[in-house]
C-alpha positions in Angstrom: 97.6 -98.0 -11.5 99.0 -99.0 -8.1 97.4 -95.9 -6.6 94.0 -96.8 -8.0 94.3 -100.4 -6.9 95.3 -99.3 -3.4 92.3 -96.9 -3.3 90.0 -99.7 -4.4 91.4 -102.1 -1.8 90.9 -99.4 0.9 87.3 -98.9 -0.2 86.6 -102.6 -0.1 88.1 -103.0 3.4 86.2 -100.0 4.7 82.9 -101.5 3.3 83.7 -104.8 4.9 84.4 -103.2 8.3 81.2 -101.1 8.1 79.0 -104.2 7.3 80.6 -106.2 10.1 79.7 -103.4 12.6 76.1 -103.0 11.3 74.5 -105.4 13.7 73.7 -108.1 11.1 74.0 -111.7 11.8 76.0 -113.0 8.8 74.6 -116.6 9.2 71.0 -115.6 9.0 71.1 -112.1 7.4 68.9 -110.9 10.3 69.4 -108.2 12.8 70.7 -109.1 16.3 69.0 -106.9 18.9 69.7 -106.9 22.5 67.1 -106.2 25.2 67.1 -106.0 28.9 65.0 -108.8 30.6 63.9 -108.6 34.2 63.3 -111.9 36.1 62.8 -113.0 39.7 65.9 -113.6 41.9 66.3 -117.0 43.6 64.3 -116.0 46.7 61.5 -114.4 44.6 61.9 -111.2 46.6 63.2 -108.9 43.9 64.0 -108.7 40.2 67.3 -109.2 38.5 68.2 -108.0 35.0 70.0 -109.7 32.1 70.7 -108.8 28.6 69.2 -111.1 26.0 70.0 -111.3 22.3 67.0 -111.4 20.0 68.1 -112.4 16.5 66.2 -111.8 13.3 63.9 -109.2 14.8 63.8 -105.4 14.4 63.4 -103.5 17.7 60.0 -102.0 17.0 56.5 -101.9 18.4 55.4 -105.0 16.7 53.8 -108.3 17.8 56.9 -110.2 16.5 59.3 -108.2 18.6 57.1 -108.2 21.7 56.7 -112.0 21.4 60.5 -112.4 21.1 60.8 -110.5 24.4 58.0 -112.7 26.0 59.9 -115.8 24.8 63.0 -114.5 26.6 60.9 -113.9 29.7 59.6 -117.5 29.5 63.2 -118.8 29.1 64.1 -116.9 32.3 61.0 -118.4 34.2 59.6 -114.9 34.4 56.3 -115.6 32.6 53.9 -118.6 32.3 54.9 -121.0 29.5 52.9 -120.7 26.3 52.2 -117.0 26.9 51.5 -115.2 23.6 51.3 -111.6 22.6 48.1 -110.8 20.7 48.7 -107.1 20.1 50.9 -104.2 21.1 50.7 -100.5 20.6 52.4 -97.4 21.9 50.9 -93.9 22.4 53.4 -91.4 23.8 54.8 -92.8 27.1 52.0 -95.5 27.4 52.3 -99.0 26.0 49.4 -101.4 25.6 50.0 -105.1 25.6 47.3 -107.6 24.9 48.1 -111.2 26.0 46.3 -114.5 25.5 44.4 -116.7 27.9 47.4 -119.0 28.6 49.1 -116.0 30.1 46.1 -115.4 32.4 45.8 -119.0 33.3 49.4 -119.2 34.3 49.2 -116.0 36.3 46.1 -117.2 38.2 47.9 -120.5 39.1 51.1 -118.8 40.4 50.0 -117.5 43.8 50.4 -113.9 45.0 54.2 -113.9 45.0 54.4 -115.6 41.6 51.8 -113.1 40.2 53.8 -110.2 41.4 57.0 -111.6 40.0 55.5 -112.4 36.6 53.8 -109.0 36.2 56.8 -107.2 37.6 59.2 -109.0 35.2 56.9 -108.3 32.2 56.1 -104.7 33.0 59.6 -103.7 33.9 61.0 -105.4 30.8 58.6 -103.7 28.5 58.9 -100.3 30.2 62.7 -100.5 29.8 62.8 -101.7 26.2 60.0 -99.5 24.8 61.0 -96.4 26.8 57.6 -96.0 28.4 56.2 -94.9 31.8 53.1 -97.2 31.9 52.0 -100.6 30.5 48.3 -101.4 30.2 48.0 -105.2 30.2 44.9 -106.8 28.8 43.9 -110.4 28.0 42.0 -111.0 24.8 41.3 -107.3 24.6 39.7 -107.0 28.1 40.9 -106.0 31.5 41.3 -108.9 33.9 41.5 -109.8 37.5 43.0 -112.6 39.7 42.2 -113.7 43.2 44.8 -111.0 44.3 44.1 -107.9 42.2 42.1 -106.2 39.5 44.2 -105.1 36.5 42.1 -102.4 35.0 44.6 -99.6 35.0 48.0 -99.0 33.4 50.9 -100.4 35.5 54.1 -98.6 36.4 57.5 -100.0 37.2 57.4 -102.6 40.0 59.7 -102.1 43.0 60.2 -104.7 45.7 
């Protein structure tokens, strides 16, 4: 009887340890996912990286996960406020990211340096977190342009 009780206790402890290491947030029941977020340095001359926790979201090619990443970029002043993800898809090493008009409006108001920092932050963050080589950014399903550039081709990692 003591041996059976000891074995049962050992099994319960093992299950408790496994569930604690499973990445679940006990308070919400959701999954805590970490992602790397790129954002401008203080001089807006290069990008820095930080690890952000995204609770209650599964790391997958979904609008919900992409928006959670965009929200982290906004919190790091690396994207225009109110930017929204409308769609996301991945085909091999290419990611497509469709953004809303608020993103474009903020991009157009940011000047050439701000535009480079915003796009560099977003593209590098999505490349890193979705293990891709290119990101095609569209707005409301269409290519777009600003006073500084036409964005009608997929973008690769930004280096400054």
